C-alpha positions as CSV (number, residue, x, y, z in Angstrom):
1,M,143.3,118.7,129.9
2,N,142.4,115.3,128.4
3,N,140.7,112.7,130.4
4,P,142.6,109.4,131.1
5,T,141.9,106.5,128.7
6,L,138.6,105.0,129.8
7,D,138.0,101.4,130.5
8,W,134.7,100.5,128.9
9,S,134.2,97.2,130.8
10,L,131.4,96.9,133.3
11,P,132.8,94.9,136.2
12,Y,130.0,95.5,138.7
13,A,126.5,94.2,138.9
14,S,124.0,96.9,138.3
15,H,120.3,97.2,137.3
16,R,118.0,99.5,135.4
17,S,114.5,100.6,136.4
18,A,111.6,100.3,134.0
19,V,110.8,103.6,132.3
20,M,107.3,105.0,132.5
21,G,105.4,107.7,130.6
22,R,102.5,108.5,128.3
23,N,104.8,108.6,125.3
24,V,107.8,106.3,125.0
25,V,110.5,105.1,122.7
26,S,112.8,102.1,123.4
27,T,115.7,101.3,121.2
28,S,119.2,99.7,121.2
29,Q,121.1,103.0,120.9
30,P,120.4,106.1,123.0
31,L,120.8,108.7,120.2
32,A,118.2,106.8,118.1
33,A,115.8,106.8,121.1
34,Q,116.2,110.5,121.3
35,A,115.6,110.9,117.6
36,G,112.2,109.2,118.1
37,L,111.4,111.3,121.1
38,R,112.1,114.5,119.1
39,M,109.3,113.5,116.7
40,L,106.8,112.9,119.6
41,L,107.7,116.3,121.1
42,A,107.2,117.9,117.7
43,G,103.6,116.6,117.6
44,G,104.3,113.4,115.7
45,N,102.9,110.0,116.6
46,A,104.5,106.7,117.5
47,V,104.9,105.8,113.8
48,D,106.9,109.0,113.2
49,A,109.0,108.2,116.2
50,A,109.7,104.7,115.1
51,I,110.7,105.8,111.6
52,A,113.0,108.6,112.9
53,A,114.6,106.1,115.3
54,A,115.0,103.5,112.6
55,M,116.7,105.9,110.2
56,A,119.0,107.1,112.9
57,L,120.0,103.5,113.8
58,T,121.4,103.1,110.2
59,V,123.9,105.8,111.2
60,V,124.6,105.2,114.9
61,E,124.3,101.4,114.9
62,P,125.6,100.3,111.5
63,T,126.7,97.0,113.1
64,G,123.1,95.8,113.0
65,C,121.4,97.7,110.2
66,G,121.9,100.0,107.3
67,I,120.1,101.8,104.5
68,G,120.3,98.4,102.7
69,S,118.4,96.5,105.4
70,D,115.1,94.7,105.3
71,G,112.3,95.6,107.7
72,F,109.0,94.5,109.3
73,A,106.5,96.2,111.5
74,I,103.3,95.6,113.5
75,V,101.3,98.8,114.4
76,W,98.2,99.3,116.6
77,D,96.7,102.5,115.2
78,G,94.2,102.8,118.0
79,K,91.5,100.8,116.3
80,E,93.2,97.9,114.5
81,L,96.4,96.0,114.1
82,H,98.5,96.3,110.9
83,G,101.3,94.0,109.8
84,L,103.9,95.1,107.2
85,N,106.4,92.8,105.5
86,A,109.1,94.8,103.6
87,S,111.7,92.0,103.2
88,G,113.2,92.0,99.8
89,R,113.0,89.3,97.1
90,S,115.9,87.6,95.2
91,P,117.2,88.8,91.9
92,A,115.4,87.3,88.9
93,A,118.7,85.6,87.8
94,W,119.0,83.6,91.0
95,S,118.4,79.8,90.7
96,P,119.9,76.7,92.2
97,E,122.1,76.3,89.1
98,Y,123.4,79.9,89.5
99,F,124.7,79.1,93.0
100,E,125.9,75.6,92.2
101,K,128.4,77.2,89.8
102,L,129.5,79.4,92.7
103,G,129.9,76.5,95.1
104,G,127.0,77.5,97.3
105,I,125.2,80.6,98.6
106,P,127.9,82.9,100.1
107,E,127.6,84.9,103.3
108,T,129.3,87.9,101.9
109,G,129.5,89.9,98.6
110,W,126.8,90.8,96.1
111,N,125.7,87.2,95.7
112,A,124.3,87.3,99.2
113,V,122.2,90.4,98.7
114,T,118.5,90.3,98.0
115,V,116.6,93.6,97.2
116,P,116.8,95.8,100.3
117,G,113.3,96.5,101.7
118,A,113.7,98.8,104.7
119,V,113.5,102.1,102.8
120,S,110.2,100.9,101.2
121,A,108.6,99.9,104.4
122,S,110.0,100.9,107.7
123,W,110.1,104.3,106.3
124,V,108.0,105.2,103.2
125,A,105.0,102.9,103.5
126,L,104.6,103.4,107.2
127,S,104.9,107.1,106.9
128,K,102.4,107.4,104.0
129,R,99.8,105.3,105.7
130,L,100.1,106.0,109.4
131,G,102.5,108.9,110.0
132,K,101.7,112.5,110.8
133,L,104.9,114.5,110.2
134,P,106.5,115.3,106.8
135,F,108.8,112.4,105.8
136,A,111.8,114.8,105.4
137,Q,111.4,115.9,109.0
138,L,111.7,112.2,110.2
139,A,115.1,111.9,108.4
140,Q,116.7,115.0,109.9
141,P,118.1,113.5,113.1
142,A,119.8,110.7,111.1
143,I,121.1,113.2,108.6
144,D,122.5,115.4,111.4
145,Y,124.2,112.4,113.1
146,A,125.8,111.3,109.8
147,R,126.9,114.8,108.7
148,H,128.1,116.3,112.0
149,G,129.2,113.1,113.7
150,F,128.3,111.2,116.9
151,P,130.3,109.4,119.6
152,V,130.4,105.7,119.0
153,S,128.9,103.8,121.9
154,P,130.9,101.0,123.7
155,T,129.0,97.8,122.6
156,I,128.7,99.0,119.0
157,A,132.5,99.9,119.0
158,R,133.3,96.3,119.9
159,L,131.0,94.9,117.2
160,W,132.4,97.4,114.7
161,A,136.0,96.1,115.3
162,L,134.9,92.5,114.8
163,G,132.9,93.4,111.7
164,G,135.9,95.3,110.3
165,A,138.2,92.4,110.8
166,K,135.8,90.1,109.0
167,L,134.6,92.3,106.2
168,G,137.3,94.9,105.6
169,A,138.2,93.5,102.2
170,Q,134.6,93.6,100.9
171,P,134.0,96.2,98.1
172,G,133.4,99.6,99.6
173,F,133.5,98.6,103.2
174,A,136.8,100.1,104.4
175,E,136.2,103.4,102.6
176,C,133.0,103.9,104.6
177,F,133.5,102.2,107.9
178,L,137.2,102.0,108.6
179,P,138.3,105.7,108.5
180,G,142.1,105.9,108.8
181,G,142.3,102.1,108.3
182,R,140.5,101.0,111.5
183,A,137.2,100.8,113.2
184,P,136.3,103.8,115.5
185,Q,136.8,103.2,119.2
186,A,134.3,103.8,121.9
187,G,133.8,107.5,122.4
188,E,135.4,108.5,119.0
189,I,133.4,110.7,116.7
190,F,132.3,109.0,113.4
191,R,131.0,111.0,110.4
192,S,129.6,109.9,107.1
193,E,128.8,112.6,104.6
194,A,127.9,110.0,102.0
195,H,125.4,108.5,104.3
196,A,123.9,112.0,105.0
197,R,123.6,112.8,101.3
198,T,121.8,109.5,100.6
199,L,119.3,110.0,103.4
200,E,118.6,113.5,102.0
201,L,117.9,112.0,98.6
202,I,115.7,109.3,100.0
203,A,113.8,112.0,102.0
204,E,113.4,114.3,99.0
205,T,112.1,111.6,96.7
206,Q,110.0,109.5,99.2
207,G,112.3,106.6,98.5
208,E,111.9,106.7,94.7
209,A,115.6,107.4,94.1
210,F,116.5,104.2,96.0
211,Y,114.4,101.9,93.8
212,R,114.1,103.7,90.5
213,G,116.5,106.6,90.4
214,V,120.1,107.6,90.8
215,I,120.7,105.5,93.9
216,A,119.3,102.4,92.2
217,E,121.6,103.0,89.2
218,R,124.7,103.3,91.5
219,M,123.8,100.0,93.3
220,V,123.3,98.1,90.1
221,A,126.5,99.4,88.5
222,H,128.4,98.3,91.7
223,A,126.7,94.9,91.6
224,Q,127.6,94.3,88.0
225,A,131.2,95.4,88.6
226,H,131.6,92.9,91.4
227,G,129.9,89.8,90.0
228,G,126.4,90.4,91.3
229,A,123.1,89.7,89.5
230,M,121.0,92.6,90.8
231,T,119.3,94.6,88.0
232,L,117.3,97.9,87.8
233,E,114.2,95.8,87.2
234,D,114.8,93.8,90.4
235,L,114.9,97.0,92.4
236,A,112.0,98.7,90.6
237,S,109.8,95.6,91.0
238,H,110.1,95.6,94.8
239,H,107.1,96.4,97.0
240,A,106.3,96.1,100.6
241,D,103.2,94.1,101.6
242,W,100.6,94.8,104.2
243,V,100.1,91.2,105.3
244,G,98.3,91.5,108.6
245,T,99.4,89.1,111.4
246,I,99.1,85.6,112.6
247,E,98.1,84.9,116.2
248,Q,98.2,82.5,119.1
249,R,96.3,82.6,122.3
250,F,98.6,82.4,125.3
251,G,96.8,82.5,128.7
252,D,94.8,85.8,128.8
253,S,96.8,87.3,126.0
254,V,96.9,86.9,122.2
255,I,100.4,87.0,120.6
256,H,100.7,88.4,117.1
257,E,103.6,87.9,114.6
258,I,104.1,88.7,111.0
259,P,103.3,85.6,108.8
260,P,106.1,83.7,107.1
261,N,108.7,84.3,105.6
262,G,109.6,85.5,109.1
263,Q,110.3,83.1,111.9
264,G,107.7,84.5,114.3
265,I,105.5,81.5,113.8
266,A,108.0,79.4,115.8
267,A,107.4,81.6,118.9
268,L,103.6,81.2,118.4
269,M,104.0,77.4,118.1
270,A,106.2,77.2,121.2
271,L,103.8,79.3,123.3
272,G,100.8,77.3,122.1
273,M,102.6,74.1,123.1
274,L,103.5,75.6,126.5
275,D,99.8,76.5,127.1
276,A,98.8,72.9,126.2
277,H,101.6,71.6,128.5
278,G,100.2,73.6,131.4
279,V,103.2,76.0,131.9
280,G,102.7,78.2,134.9
281,K,102.3,75.6,137.6
282,H,106.0,75.8,138.6
283,P,108.1,78.9,139.5
284,L,109.3,81.0,136.5
285,D,113.0,80.1,136.8
286,S,112.5,76.5,138.0
287,V,114.0,73.6,136.1
288,E,110.5,72.4,135.3
289,T,109.5,75.7,133.5
290,V,112.9,76.1,131.8
291,H,113.0,72.5,130.6
292,A,109.4,72.6,129.2
293,S,110.2,75.9,127.4
294,I,113.3,74.5,125.9
295,E,111.5,71.4,124.7
296,A,108.6,73.3,123.2
297,M,111.1,75.6,121.4
298,K,113.0,72.6,119.9
299,L,109.8,71.2,118.5
300,A,108.8,74.6,117.0
301,L,112.3,75.1,115.5
302,A,112.2,71.7,113.9
303,D,109.0,72.6,112.1
304,L,110.4,76.1,111.2
305,D,113.4,74.5,109.5
306,Q,111.2,72.2,107.5
307,Y,108.4,74.5,106.4
308,N,109.2,78.2,106.8
309,A,109.8,80.1,103.6
310,D,108.2,82.6,101.2
311,I,104.6,82.0,102.1
312,D,103.7,81.4,98.5
313,A,106.2,78.5,98.4
314,M,105.2,76.8,101.7
315,P,103.6,73.3,101.4
316,V,101.5,74.1,104.5
317,T,99.8,77.2,105.8
318,P,100.5,79.1,109.0
319,R,97.0,78.0,110.1
320,D,98.0,74.4,109.7
321,L,101.0,74.8,111.9
322,L,98.9,76.7,114.6
323,Q,96.0,74.2,114.7
324,A,95.1,73.6,118.4
325,D,95.0,69.8,117.9
326,Y,98.4,69.8,116.1
327,L,100.1,71.9,118.9
328,R,98.6,69.6,121.5
329,S,100.0,66.6,119.7
330,R,103.4,68.3,119.6
331,A,103.2,69.3,123.3
332,A,102.5,65.6,124.1
333,L,106.0,64.8,122.9
334,I,107.5,66.9,125.8
335,D,108.9,64.5,128.4
336,P,109.0,66.3,131.8
337,E,112.1,64.4,132.8
338,R,114.2,64.0,129.7
339,A,115.6,66.2,126.9
340,G,114.5,65.3,123.4
341,D,115.9,65.6,119.9
342,P,112.8,66.0,117.8
343,G,112.3,66.1,114.1
344,H,109.6,68.1,112.3
345,G,105.9,67.2,112.6
346,A,103.4,66.7,109.8
347,P,100.6,69.1,110.2
348,R,97.4,68.4,108.2
349,P,96.9,71.0,105.5
350,G,94.0,73.3,106.5
351,G,124.0,90.7,113.5
352,T,119.6,93.3,113.8
353,V,117.9,96.4,115.5
354,Y,114.5,96.3,117.2
355,L,112.6,99.2,118.6
356,A,109.2,99.9,120.1
357,A,107.3,103.2,120.4
358,A,104.0,104.3,121.8
359,D,102.2,107.6,122.2
360,A,99.5,109.2,124.3
361,S,96.8,108.6,121.7
362,G,97.2,104.8,122.1
363,M,99.2,104.1,119.0
364,M,101.9,101.4,119.5
365,V,104.6,100.3,117.1
366,S,106.7,97.1,117.1
367,F,109.4,97.6,114.5
368,I,112.6,95.7,113.3
369,Q,115.2,96.2,110.6
370,S,118.4,94.3,110.0
371,N,121.4,93.6,107.8
372,Y,121.3,90.0,109.1
373,M,124.9,89.1,110.1
374,G,126.2,92.2,111.7
375,F,127.1,94.5,108.8
376,G,125.5,92.0,106.5
377,S,127.1,91.2,103.1
378,G,130.0,93.6,103.8
379,V,129.2,95.4,100.5
380,V,129.0,99.2,100.7
381,V,128.1,101.1,97.6
382,P,130.9,103.7,97.2
383,G,129.9,107.3,97.9
384,T,126.5,106.4,99.3
385,G,127.0,104.9,102.8
386,I,124.6,102.1,101.8
387,S,125.6,98.9,103.5
388,L,123.7,95.9,102.2
389,Q,122.2,92.9,103.9
390,N,123.1,89.3,103.2
391,R,119.6,87.9,103.4
392,G,120.2,85.7,100.4
393,H,122.3,83.4,102.7
394,G,119.0,82.5,104.3
395,F,118.0,80.4,101.3
396,N,119.1,76.8,100.9
397,L,120.0,74.5,98.0
398,K,117.9,71.4,99.0
399,P,116.0,70.3,95.9
400,G,112.3,70.7,96.4
401,H,112.5,72.4,99.8
402,A,110.1,75.3,100.4
403,N,113.1,77.6,101.1
404,E,115.2,76.5,98.1
405,V,116.6,79.5,96.3
406,G,114.7,80.8,93.3
407,P,114.0,83.9,91.3
408,R,112.0,86.8,92.8
409,K,111.5,84.9,96.1
410,R,111.7,85.9,99.7
411,P,114.1,83.8,101.9
412,S,113.2,82.5,105.3
413,H,113.9,85.4,107.5
414,T,115.1,85.8,111.1
415,I,113.9,89.3,112.0
416,I,110.5,89.5,113.6
417,P,108.5,92.1,115.5
418,A,105.9,90.9,118.1
419,F,102.8,92.3,119.6
420,A,100.5,91.2,122.4
421,M,96.8,92.0,122.7
422,H,94.5,91.3,125.7
423,A,91.9,88.7,125.0
424,D,89.3,91.4,124.9
425,G,91.0,93.0,121.9
426,T,92.8,95.9,123.5
427,P,96.5,96.4,123.0
428,Q,99.0,95.1,125.6
429,M,102.6,95.0,124.6
430,A,105.0,95.8,121.7
431,F,108.1,93.7,122.0
432,G,111.0,92.0,120.2
433,V,114.4,90.4,120.7
434,M,117.0,91.1,118.0
435,G,119.7,88.5,117.4
436,G,119.4,86.0,114.5
437,P,117.9,82.6,115.4
438,M,117.6,83.8,119.0
439,Q,114.6,85.9,118.0
440,S,111.7,83.5,118.2
441,Q,113.3,82.0,121.3
442,G,113.6,85.4,122.9
443,H,109.9,86.2,122.1
444,T,108.9,83.0,123.8
445,Q,110.9,83.9,126.9
446,M,109.7,87.5,127.0
447,A,106.0,86.5,126.7
448,L,106.5,83.9,129.4
449,R,108.1,86.3,131.8
450,V,105.8,89.3,131.3
451,L,102.5,87.9,130.2
452,R,102.3,84.6,132.2
453,Y,104.4,85.4,135.3
454,G,103.9,89.2,135.5
455,Q,107.5,90.4,135.5
456,N,108.0,94.0,134.6
457,P,109.5,94.7,131.2
458,Q,112.9,95.7,132.5
459,A,113.3,92.6,134.7
460,A,112.3,90.4,131.7
461,A,115.0,92.1,129.6
462,D,117.6,91.7,132.4
463,A,116.9,88.0,133.1
464,P,119.5,85.4,132.0
465,R,118.5,83.6,128.8
466,W,118.8,80.1,127.3
467,R,119.2,79.3,123.6
468,V,118.6,76.0,121.8
469,T,121.7,75.2,119.7
470,G,120.7,72.0,118.0
471,G,120.1,68.4,119.0
472,K,120.1,68.3,122.8
473,G,122.4,71.3,123.0
474,V,121.4,74.4,125.1
475,A,123.5,77.4,125.8
476,V,122.8,79.6,128.9
477,E,124.3,82.8,130.1
478,P,126.7,82.9,133.0
479,A,124.1,84.4,135.4
480,F,121.9,81.3,135.0
481,D,121.3,79.5,138.3
482,P,123.9,76.8,138.6
483,A,121.4,74.5,140.3
484,V,119.1,74.8,137.4
485,V,122.0,74.2,135.0
486,A,122.8,71.0,136.9
487,A,119.2,69.9,136.9
488,L,119.0,70.4,133.1
489,R,122.1,68.3,132.6
490,A,120.6,65.6,134.7
491,R,117.6,65.6,132.4
492,G,119.9,65.0,129.4
493,H,120.4,68.5,128.1
494,E,123.9,69.2,126.8
495,V,124.3,72.6,128.5
496,T,127.1,75.0,127.7
497,V,127.6,78.2,129.7
498,E,128.6,80.9,127.3
499,E,131.0,83.5,128.7
500,G,131.8,86.8,127.1
501,N,129.7,89.0,124.9
502,G,126.1,87.9,125.1
503,V,125.1,90.4,122.4
504,F,125.7,87.9,119.7
505,A,124.2,84.8,121.2
506,F,121.3,85.9,123.4
507,G,120.0,88.9,121.6
508,G,118.8,92.3,122.8
509,A,115.2,93.0,123.9
510,Q,113.0,96.1,123.9
511,L,109.5,96.0,125.5
512,V,106.7,98.5,125.9
513,L,103.8,97.4,128.0
514,R,100.6,99.4,128.2
515,E,99.2,100.0,131.7
516,G,96.0,102.0,131.7
517,G,96.8,105.5,130.2
518,H,100.6,105.1,130.3
519,Y,103.4,102.7,129.3
520,I,106.1,100.7,131.1
521,A,109.2,100.2,129.0
522,G,112.4,98.0,129.3
523,S,115.6,98.1,127.3
524,D,118.2,95.3,127.2
525,P,121.4,95.8,129.1
526,R,123.2,93.6,126.6
527,K,123.0,96.6,124.2
528,D,123.9,100.3,124.4
529,G,120.3,101.5,124.3
530,H,117.6,102.6,126.6
531,A,114.0,103.7,126.9
532,V,113.0,107.3,127.0
533,A,109.6,108.8,127.9
534,F,107.6,111.9,128.8
């Protein structure tokens, strides 16, 4: 007998407890978390777990990432911190003139696609340098989910339907993601044999087929058939870069982010300003703390918009933007009683999935990969299951701007992993908040909650969030304290309470906090995922 049709809404308030163990994986989709856990149980380390979970996410959460994603990672290997940037560069043919003829940089189609970097980094480079298990073993859970099918989870089903409505006409999309002419519903089994075969080929060749072999040839042929500029040389010239991290002291912690082209520097700037402003004197959810946090974030985002780009094209260095004197001067612009609308400063020269994993040896991984806007460009290479990001839309056409589009250049990027160290140099927390421009804002709020006010990771993930929207605009979630909303409005903030699906606007967090010989993990209720441990 069949069950009655299920209502997937969640009408009642509920809560999750933090998850604890000596080995842990926290992701935005339960099957991906289990894929990572399988690697730990097989004798792998946290890097193996992160790669397996990341590969599985391209199958079970295609609304946020795919084989054609970009990726970044920060890894504590037990002795030192590593930072990996695997975002792709633009095709050699891209120039301002190229896009002026197109009427601008599109959000969809091949002319929004930069070289996909996730395969090179999140997977191959990490595995070769820091993993333990054979690379092919890491791919097996993802291959099994793709070949034999998996039940689509509720939040992802909702996003899938929205993505299908927007991108169904893009080349290759419907064939792969709209079986029977529609998006799969929650609880329905989805299979993709093409996806499985591609993952097998990537596993067999350690990614070579993707950048220099048969997969690369299929991608380029599809690009050329649909007006794209991608060439075999563009793909073959791609490489991931071990870039280290940039850092900012915040109380008794030191927060680490990947250097630009990612937006993590905005979180570091905001936290540095908050330290200079003296945050911590008022209760966590008081109007004083929320107001100061919003104002610091606005100042940081103004600088981000002006300066963030491919690091080789920036007119200032990350060190310039993080100078203590400069951050103090920016913090001095925060009026405790009034909302501001700041422009950028002048420092002196000097759609995403996030996961965290940690193991009993002490290795910790902060990892993120993304197609950018949901399914990304909407382009799916026929017969491969490869959905491609639309990171090219992150460039602009402002003459002379650091982020102006150009050949073989990385665009300003939204996705960022974060990592916190104790001031004594020992690891503290791997964390991230997926969700476009919300990410640096989410990092700021997570660091404030856990590292300054001592909230446990699950409570920090559960808490209602705010988001700067431009000018004096601020969006807050419906669970925000109405008294604080009123007090923010009295200070001049133009506050909107955003009803509905907060996944798009307020992101999804995963956090793994080290506590002695074990870990405490939280997973965002705005997503379908959870943390698992043993």
